[in-house]
C-alpha positions in Angstrom: 74.6 100.8 63.8 76.8 102.4 65.9 76.0 103.1 70.2 77.9 105.0 72.4 78.7 104.6 75.9 76.0 104.7 78.2 76.9 106.4 81.0 75.6 105.5 85.1 76.8 107.8 87.9 80.0 107.8 89.2 81.6 104.4 90.1 84.8 104.2 92.3 87.2 101.4 90.6 87.3 98.0 91.3 90.5 96.0 90.9 90.2 92.3 90.9 92.3 89.8 93.6 95.5 89.0 92.4 96.8 85.7 92.0 98.3 84.1 95.2 100.8 82.4 93.4 104.0 82.8 93.7 107.0 82.3 91.2 107.4 78.9 90.1 110.7 77.7 89.6 111.5 75.6 86.4 110.1 72.1 86.3 112.7 69.7 86.0 110.5 66.1 86.0 108.6 65.1 89.2 109.8 67.2 91.6 108.9 71.1 92.0 109.8 73.7 94.9 106.6 74.6 96.7 106.7 77.8 98.5 104.6 79.0 101.3 104.1 82.3 102.4 101.8 84.4 104.5 99.1 85.8 102.5 97.0 88.9 103.3 95.1 88.8 106.6 91.7 87.6 106.4 88.4 88.6 107.9 85.8 86.3 108.9 82.5 88.0 108.8 78.7 87.3 109.5 75.5 89.2 108.8 71.8 89.2 109.2 69.3 89.3 107.1 66.0 90.6 108.3 63.4 88.3 110.5 61.4 86.4 108.1 57.5 86.5 108.2 55.5 83.4 108.1 54.3 85.1 104.8 57.7 85.1 103.3 58.7 81.5 103.2 59.4 80.1 99.7 59.9 83.5 98.5 63.7 84.4 96.7 65.6 86.4 99.1 69.4 88.5 98.0 72.2 89.4 100.1 74.1 91.6 98.5 76.7 92.9 100.1 79.6 95.7 99.5 83.0 95.6 101.3 84.6 98.1 102.7 86.6 100.7 100.6 90.0 99.2 99.9 89.1 95.7 100.5 88.2 92.6 98.7 85.8 89.9 99.2 87.0 85.9 98.7 84.0 84.6 96.9 84.9 80.8 97.2 84.4 81.9 101.2 81.4 83.1 101.0 77.6 80.6 101.6 74.2 81.4 103.6 72.6 79.5 106.1 69.0 79.8 107.7 69.4 80.6 110.8 67.2 79.7 113.8 66.8 79.3 117.4 67.6 75.7 117.2 70.9 76.5 115.0 72.2 77.2 111.5 71.7 74.7 108.0 73.1 75.4 104.9 71.2 77.5 102.2 71.8 76.3 98.5 72.9 79.5 96.3 71.2 79.6 93.1 74.3 80.5 91.2 72.4 81.3 88.0 71.0 84.3 89.7 74.0 85.6 91.9 77.1 86.6 91.7 80.5 87.0 93.0 83.5 89.4 92.3 86.2 91.0 94.2 84.5 94.1 94.9 81.1 92.9 95.8 78.7 89.7 96.0 75.1 89.4 95.2 73.7 85.7 96.7 70.0 84.4 95.7 68.2 81.9 97.3 64.6 80.3 98.6 63.7 81.3 101.9 63.1 77.7 103.1 59.6 76.8 104.9 59.7 76.7 108.5 62.2 79.6 108.7 59.5 82.2 110.1 60.6 84.4 113.1 64.5 83.6 111.9 67.0 85.5 109.3 69.0 83.9 106.3 72.8 85.0 107.3 75.5 85.3 105.4 79.2 83.9 105.9 82.4 84.8 104.6 86.0 86.3 104.5 87.5 89.8 103.4 91.1 91.1 103.2 90.4 93.6 105.8 87.0 95.2 107.6 83.5 93.3 107.3 81.6 94.8 104.4 78.4 96.1 104.8 75.4 95.0 102.7 71.3 95.0 102.1 69.0 92.2 102.0 65.9 92.1 99.4 63.1 90.1 98.9 61.0 89.4 95.5 63.5 92.4 94.2 61.8 94.6 96.5 64.6 96.0 99.7 64.3 95.3 102.5 66.7 96.3 105.4 70.4 96.9 105.4 72.2 93.9 106.8 73.4 93.9 110.4 76.6 92.3 111.9 75.6 88.9 113.5 77.2 88.6 117.5 79.8 85.5 117.2 82.0 86.6 114.3 84.9 84.5 114.2 88.6 86.9 114.5 90.9 87.5 111.6 92.8 84.5 110.8 96.6 84.4 108.7 95.7 82.5 105.3 99.2 80.9 103.5 99.8 80.8 100.4 101.4 77.8 98.1 102.4 77.4 94.8 101.8 73.6 93.2 102.9 72.3 90.1 104.1 68.9 88.8 104.3 66.6 85.9 102.6 63.5 85.5 104.3 60.3 85.3 104.2 59.4 81.9 103.1 60.6 78.8 99.1 60.8 76.4 99.3 57.6 74.6 99.7 57.3 70.9 96.0 57.6 68.8 94.3 59.4 71.8 91.8 61.6 70.5 89.2 62.5 73.1 89.2 64.5 75.5 92.2 64.7 78.5 90.6 65.3 82.3 92.8 66.7 85.5 91.3 66.3 88.5 93.2 68.3 91.8 91.5 67.7 95.0 93.0 70.0 97.9 93.5 68.1 101.5 91.9 69.1 104.7 91.8 72.3 105.7 92.9 73.9 101.5 91.4 75.9 98.8 92.2 75.8 95.9 92.4 79.6 94.0 90.9 78.5 90.9 92.0 81.7 88.9 95.9 80.0 89.2 94.6 76.5 87.8 96.3 75.9 84.4 96.6 72.9 82.3 100.1 72.6 80.1 101.6 70.1 77.8 105.3 70.5 76.6 106.0 71.0 72.9 108.9 69.3 71.0 111.7 72.2 72.1 110.7 71.4 75.4 108.9 74.4 76.5 105.5 74.1 78.6 102.6 75.4 76.5 99.0 76.4 77.9 95.9 73.9 76.8 92.8 74.7 75.7 90.1 74.1 78.1 86.8 73.3 77.9 84.9 75.3 79.4 81.7 73.9 79.1 82.9 70.4 80.7 85.5 71.9 83.3 84.5 73.4 86.6 87.0 74.7 89.9 85.9 75.5 93.4 87.6 75.8 96.8 87.5 72.0 97.4 88.4 71.0 93.8 88.7 71.3 90.0 88.0 69.2 87.1 90.1 70.8 84.3 89.0 68.6 80.7 90.6 69.6 77.8 91.2 67.5 74.1 93.9 66.1 72.9 95.0 65.0 69.4 97.7 62.8 67.6 99.9 66.1 68.0 99.9 65.6 71.5 101.6 61.8 71.9 104.4 60.8 73.9 104.2 64.0 74.6 104.2 65.2 79.1 101.4 67.3 80.9 101.5 69.2 83.9 99.1 71.1 86.3 99.7 74.4 87.9 98.4 76.3 90.4 98.0 77.9 94.2 96.1 76.7 96.9 95.4 78.3 100.6 95.0 76.9 104.1 95.0 79.1 107.4 97.3 76.8 109.0 101.3 76.1 108.5 101.0 72.9 106.7 102.1 72.7 103.3 99.2 72.2 100.7 99.5 69.1 99.5 97.6 67.9 96.1 96.2 64.6 94.9 95.5 64.1 91.1 94.9 62.1 87.8 95.1 62.0 84.5 92.5 60.3 82.5 93.1 60.2 78.8 90.0 58.6 76.7 89.9 57.7 73.0 86.2 58.1 72.0 84.1 56.8 74.8 86.5 54.1 76.7 89.5 55.3 78.5 93.0 53.8 77.4 95.0 55.2 80.3 95.0 56.7 83.5 98.1 57.7 85.4 97.8 59.0 89.1 100.0 61.2 91.2 99.4 61.0 94.9 101.3 63.3 97.9 103.3 60.1 98.3 105.4 61.0 94.6 105.7 64.8 95.4 108.6 65.5 97.0 107.5 69.1 98.7 110.1 71.5 99.6 110.1 74.6 101.2 110.9 78.0 99.6 114.3 79.6 100.9 113.1 81.3 104.5 113.5 85.1 102.8 111.4 83.8 100.7 108.9 82.3 102.7 108.3 85.1 104.8 107.8 88.0 102.8 104.1 88.3 102.6 103.0 88.0 98.7 102.4 91.7 97.0 99.3 92.8 95.0 101.5 94.9 93.2 103.1 93.4 90.4 106.8 95.9 91.4 106.8 94.2 94.5 107.8 91.1 92.4 111.0 92.5 90.8 114.3 92.7 91.6 116.0 95.5 92.7 118.3 97.2 90.2 121.8 96.6 90.6 123.8 100.1 91.5 125.6 102.4 89.3 129.1 101.2 88.5 128.3 97.4 88.6 128.4 95.2 85.4 125.4 92.1 85.4 126.7 88.9 84.5 125.6 88.1 80.3 123.9 84.7 80.8 125.5 82.5 78.9 123.6 80.9 75.6 120.0 81.9 74.6 117.4 82.3 76.9 115.2 79.6 77.9 112.4 81.0 79.5 111.2 83.9 81.8 110.3 82.7 85.8 107.4 84.7 86.7 104.3 84.7 87.7 101.2 84.7 84.5 98.7 86.9 83.0 95.2 84.9 82.8 94.2 83.8 79.4 92.1 81.6 77.3 94.3 79.9 75.5 95.7 81.6 72.8 94.8 80.0 69.3 94.5 76.9 70.6 90.5 78.4 72.4 89.2 77.9 69.2 89.9 73.8 68.6 86.7 73.7 70.7 84.6 75.4 67.7 85.2 73.0 64.6 84.1 75.3 61.8 86.5 78.1 63.5 89.2 75.5 63.5 88.6 74.5 60.1 88.7 78.4 59.0 92.7 78.2 60.8 92.1 80.3 63.8 94.0 77.3 65.8 96.9 78.0 63.8 99.6 80.1 66.4 100.1 81.9 63.1 96.6 83.7 63.1 95.3 86.7 64.9 91.5 87.7 64.2 91.8 91.2 62.6 87.8 92.2 61.2 86.1 95.0 60.0 83.1 95.7 60.3 80.5 95.6 57.3 83.4 96.1 55.0 81.5 94.1 52.2 84.0 93.3 48.9 82.4 92.5 45.3 85.4 91.0 43.8 88.4 89.1 44.1 90.6 92.1 43.7 88.6 93.9 46.7 89.4 91.0 48.7 92.7 91.3 48.0 93.3 94.8 49.0 91.7 94.4 52.3 94.1 91.4 53.0 96.9 93.9 51.8 95.4 96.0 54.5 95.7 93.2 57.4 92.0 92.0 57.4 91.6 88.5 57.5 87.8 88.4 58.7 84.5 90.1 58.0 82.5 90.6 61.1 79.1 91.5 59.3 78.1 92.5 55.8 75.5 93.2 53.6 73.2 89.8 52.8 73.8 90.6 49.7 78.0 89.7 49.6 78.7 87.1 47.1 79.8 84.7 49.8 81.8 82.7 47.5 84.7 85.6 47.7 85.4 84.7 51.6 87.2 81.1 51.0 88.4 81.9 48.0 90.3 84.3 49.4 91.0 82.7 52.3 89.2 85.4 54.7 86.9 84.1 57.2 83.3 85.4 58.2 81.6 86.1 61.4 77.7 87.3 60.5 74.1 85.1 59.8 74.9 84.3 56.0 75.5 86.3 53.0 74.0 85.3 49.6 74.3 81.8 48.4 76.1 80.5 51.7 75.9 77.3 53.1 76.9 76.7 56.5 79.2 74.4 56.2 81.1 77.2 53.9 84.8 76.3 55.0 84.9 80.0 55.8 82.3 80.9 58.1 83.8 80.5 61.5 81.4 82.8 63.9 77.6 83.3 64.0 77.0 86.5 65.1 74.2 87.1 67.7 73.9 90.5 68.3 75.3 94.3 68.8 74.8 96.6 71.6 72.6 94.9 73.2 73.0 95.6 76.9 72.3 99.6 75.1 69.3 99.1 73.7 67.4 96.9 76.5 66.6 97.0 80.0 68.5 94.1 81.5 65.4 91.2 81.5 64.7 92.4 77.7 68.5 91.9 76.6 69.3 88.6 78.3 66.1 87.3 77.1 66.7 88.5 73.7 70.3 87.3 73.5 69.2 83.8 74.8 66.4 83.3 72.2 68.9 84.0 69.5 71.3 81.7 70.9 68.9 79.0 70.9 67.6 79.7 67.7 71.1 78.5 66.1 71.0 75.0 64.5 74.7 74.0 66.1 77.8 75.2 68.5 80.4 74.5 65.9 80.8 78.1 65.3 82.1 80.8 68.1 79.7 82.9 69.2 80.4 86.5 69.1 78.5 89.5 70.1 79.3 93.2 71.0 78.5 95.1 74.1 78.4 99.0 74.7 80.6 101.2 77.7 78.1 100.1 79.7 78.8 97.0 80.9 82.0 98.6 81.9 80.2 101.4 83.7 77.6 100.0 85.5 75.2 102.0 87.9 76.9 102.8 91.5 75.1 100.4 93.8 72.8 99.0 91.4 73.0 95.0 92.1 70.5 94.4 88.9 72.3 96.0 86.8 75.7 94.8 87.9 74.6 91.3 87.8 73.2 91.8 84.5 76.2 93.2 83.4 78.1 89.9 84.5 75.3 88.0 82.7 75.3 89.7 79.1 79.7 88.8 79.6 79.3 85.4 79.8 76.5 83.6 79.3 75.5 83.9 75.7 79.5 84.4 73.5 82.6 82.8 72.8 84.2 86.0 71.7 83.3 89.3 72.9 83.7 92.8 71.7 83.1 96.4 73.3 82.7 99.8 71.2 83.7 103.0 73.1 85.4 105.7 70.4 87.0 107.6 72.6 88.6 109.7 69.9 85.6 110.6 67.9 82.9 110.4 71.1 81.4 113.8 71.3 81.8 112.6 75.3 85.0 113.4 75.1 84.3 116.9 74.8 81.7 117.4 78.3 83.2 119.7 81.1 82.6 115.8 82.5 83.5 112.9 80.9 82.3 110.7 83.7 85.6 108.4 83.5 85.4 107.8 87.1 82.6 105.8 86.5 84.4 103.2 84.1 85.7 100.0 85.9 89.4 101.0 84.8 88.8 105.0 85.2 90.4 108.1 83.5 90.3 112.1 83.9 89.4 114.2 80.8 92.4 115.0 79.9 92.7 111.4 79.2 89.7 110.5 77.5 90.7 111.1 73.9 93.7 108.8 74.2 95.1 105.5 72.4 95.6 104.6 76.2 92.1 105.1 76.7 90.9 102.0 74.2 93.3 100.0 76.2 91.7 100.7 79.5 88.5 99.7 78.0 90.2 96.1 77.2 91.2 95.6 80.4 87.5 96.5 82.5 86.1 94.3 79.8 88.6 91.3 80.8 87.5 92.2 84.2 83.6 92.1 83.4 84.7 88.6 82.1 86.6 87.3 84.5 83.6 87.4 87.2 82.0 84.4 86.7 85.8 82.0 86.7 85.4 81.5 82.5 87.9 83.5 80.0 86.9 83.9 76.6 88.6 86.0 74.0 88.2 90.2 74.1 88.6 92.0 70.8 88.4 96.1 70.8 86.2 98.1 68.3 88.5 101.0 67.1 87.4 103.8 64.0 89.5 103.7 61.2 88.0 107.6 60.3 86.5 110.1 62.1 83.0 108.2 62.9 81.4 112.0 63.5 78.4 110.2 64.9 75.9 113.1 64.8 76.6 114.2 61.3 78.1 117.4 62.2 80.7 117.8 64.7 83.7 115.6 64.6 87.2 114.7 65.9 90.0 114.7 63.5 91.3 111.2 63.9 94.8 111.3 62.9 97.1 107.9 61.7 99.0 108.1 64.6 96.2 107.6 66.9 94.6 104.9 65.0 98.1 103.0 65.5 98.3 104.1 68.9 94.5 102.5 69.8 94.8 99.3 68.1 98.6 99.0 69.6 97.5 99.8 73.6 94.7 97.1 73.2 96.8 94.4 72.1 98.8 96.0 74.9 96.3 95.1 77.4 95.1 91.5 76.3 93.0 92.0 73.1 92.9 88.9 71.4 91.5 90.7 68.1 90.8 93.9 66.1 87.1 95.4 64.7 87.8 98.2 62.3 84.6 100.4 63.0 84.4 101.3 58.8 82.1 103.9 58.9 81.6 108.2 59.0 78.5 109.7 59.5 79.0 112.9 57.5 82.5 115.1 57.4 85.6 115.2 55.4 85.5 111.1 56.0 81.9 110.1 55.4 81.3 106.8 54.2 79.6 103.6 54.4 82.9 101.3 53.6 86.0 103.8 54.5 88.5 100.7 53.4 86.7 100.2 50.4 86.8 104.3 49.4 90.6 104.6 50.1 90.9 102.6 47.4 90.6 106.3 45.7 93.3 108.5 45.9 91.4 111.3 46.4 89.7 110.2 49.6 90.3 112.6 52.4 91.1 110.2 55.2 93.0 107.8 53.1 96.0 108.2 55.2 93.9 107.3 58.7 93.1 103.8 56.7 96.5 103.1 55.6 98.2 103.7 59.4 94.9 101.4 60.0 96.7 98.8 57.8 100.5 99.7 58.7 99.6 98.3 62.1 97.8 95.4 61.2 100.4 94.3 59.5 102.2 94.8 62.5 100.4 93.2 64.7 99.9 89.6 62.1 103.5 89.5 62.0 103.6 89.0 65.5 100.8 86.9 65.9 103.4 84.0 67.2 104.3 85.9 69.3 100.9 87.1 70.5 99.2 83.4 71.0 101.2 82.9 73.3 100.1 83.5 77.4 101.7 87.1 78.6 104.0 87.1 82.1 103.2 89.5 84.8 106.4 92.5 84.8 106.3 95.8 85.6 109.2 97.8 83.7 109.1 101.1 85.3 107.4 104.0 85.8 105.5 106.2 82.7 105.1 102.8 80.6 102.7 101.0 79.7 103.9 97.5 78.8 103.1 93.7 77.7 105.4 91.3 77.8 105.7 87.7 76.5 108.1 85.1 75.6 108.2 83.2 71.9 111.1 81.1 70.0 114.0 82.1 72.6 113.0 85.3 73.4 111.3 88.1 74.9 108.9 90.7 73.3 108.2 94.0 75.2 105.3 96.0 73.4 105.3 99.4 75.5 103.6 102.8 75.2 104.5 105.7 77.5 101.1 105.7 80.0 99.1 109.1 79.5 99.5 110.2 82.9 103.0 111.6 82.4 104.6 113.7 79.8 105.8 111.7 76.8 109.9 111.7 76.6 112.4 109.0 77.8 111.5 105.8 79.3 113.9 103.6 81.2 113.0 100.3 81.3 114.0 97.5 84.1 114.1 93.7 82.6 113.8 90.4 84.3 117.0 88.7 85.7 117.0 86.5 82.6 117.4 89.3 79.9 119.8 91.2 81.4 123.4 92.4 79.7 121.4 91.5 76.5 121.5 93.9 73.5 117.4 95.0 73.3 116.4 95.0 68.9 113.8 97.5 68.2 111.5 95.5 66.2 111.0 97.2 62.4 113.1 100.3 63.0 116.4 98.4 62.0 118.6 99.7 65.2 119.1 98.3 68.4 119.7 99.4 72.2 122.9 98.6 74.5 121.7 98.2 77.9 123.2 100.3 80.8 125.8 98.8 83.3 123.1 98.3 85.7 120.9 96.2 83.4 118.2 98.3 82.2 117.1 100.2 79.3 116.3 103.6 77.6 114.7 104.6 74.8 112.3 107.7 73.6 108.8 107.7 73.3 108.2 111.8 71.8 104.6 112.0 72.0 101.6 110.1 74.0 100.5 108.0 70.5 104.4 106.7 70.3 104.9 102.8 70.7 107.7 100.3 70.2 108.3 95.9 70.0 111.4 95.3 71.5 113.0 91.3 71.3 115.4 90.9 73.2 117.2 86.9 73.3 
């Protein structure tokens, strides 16, 4: 079934708060310089709900707040109090029903007994003017929130990056859970988005460890990060990284413990205390500069014309740059035994699936594999399940003919498609919960696809906005989105409502490959609202969908490849190819299968899908590493990775400026080094100022560069 995005009213873009983490110096042993730098000024606010009547005690109350234009909320700072003549007492927040993101919050609690004539108050901080809001009781809006008297004045926060290596290594024979606990000193709070756990590999590089989201937790007052260990980790050092903030000039000292458990018994405990860590202030020039939310501010200024950068000696060993938040790459799937058995934890594996692809012979499956397809996402229940394992491909679905749940190819359980677009919120959430409850185990990844509604919710509609976060956070381990920008008639509307989306777009940018990347960026933003990340995949059509059976846009081979690369650049962790067309020249129930016929009118598009799939698979070990933040320059859409001694730059021109020549400003470690253009048998010699330039002839053009 295909679902076209359902649109709400125009919605202002919300931009998630960037991590306050400063650039970390390379770790050599236990000592890591810790930089303190002023963050943005924080405005403390207090907003009061309505006066409570006696008959309202025991009922649910929700306080919805919206930050002032251009400002963001600090979700960790929010709290609720019951305020009466005798003072104020904290109220427990129902986090199952509540939600918070940088662009708004909806906090729910129960009105306590004895609060008649009192009020419920919300307090917190934003990075600018105090927000506004409304209160509702049992779902009925009752009053706008009003500013409370005596709100505190603005204070200046200080952000510090921390990182250390835990003394000792993971013991031999440990096969269980690894637990890191971090506790900030009094007056400091953690930035949960910044906390990560890493292990050092044999080459000395630090690799992120997959976090057990169900067993881990993080809040402003501490974090408990849990991962799994196996024999391959034995003898390896572990480190914890992140950011803490406080409102005084003291440095945020941390305390952490490492627990390694073998089955149910702890076999080793290592402790790091403040006395073990030498905390060195960053250089004064860096310490006095405010942390910017713009990546460009992290870039050093290019050297002037006529200067020749010094070529770094030897190979590149890494990049000293902030990281893009991620879920852990291939290691993420270690939490799901059946996905691991299917090979998903191999860094050379990158999920590329076909929707209702189906095959009846080994030869057909091998043809599909030649097009880069390694996973079948939902297919006919009559398909012979033995084809999957015999041909070393994976299956996500509800079981096919004669398929045992122990089939080694069955890696994922399929929940449903487009529930957010087919149900009212409460019914849709209940439907997904029922489907999840019916599954006999959680050995497989749980997968669902959503429509554009989760990234384009109605403006100022708290119920729908909260539902969007619930849809994308409560049920799935992997999720995707279908917004078929090339095929959708939406792009032909006089107003395609592009500004209703989380990452907005103009009409002229609706039918571009870059808009597929915007969809991924928006869904990743939505996914991050609960503080836990999962892999986000993206749907792309491999032929003209012709959604209404008659009108259609002729999708070109170049556009198909551009949509895939844009999705990857915006951190898609998998691709799902919509494989059907409902009319017109490409009409088919299985485009991949029909492409085996040379007379199929849309065969070139399917072969283009195969070309870009195989490029992606060839770069899977690179894609399964954590990306870096870096702004290469104007008119570009890029992703930066580092693997096996080389940086990899995935690049397209943006669709906001005309295609043409683009100039790349590279990080300091890469200046003066020859640039290899992957797959084109050519290199680029950098200019004297360390930059390099290349041509992007069309909006669909893309490049992958390797610098080592």
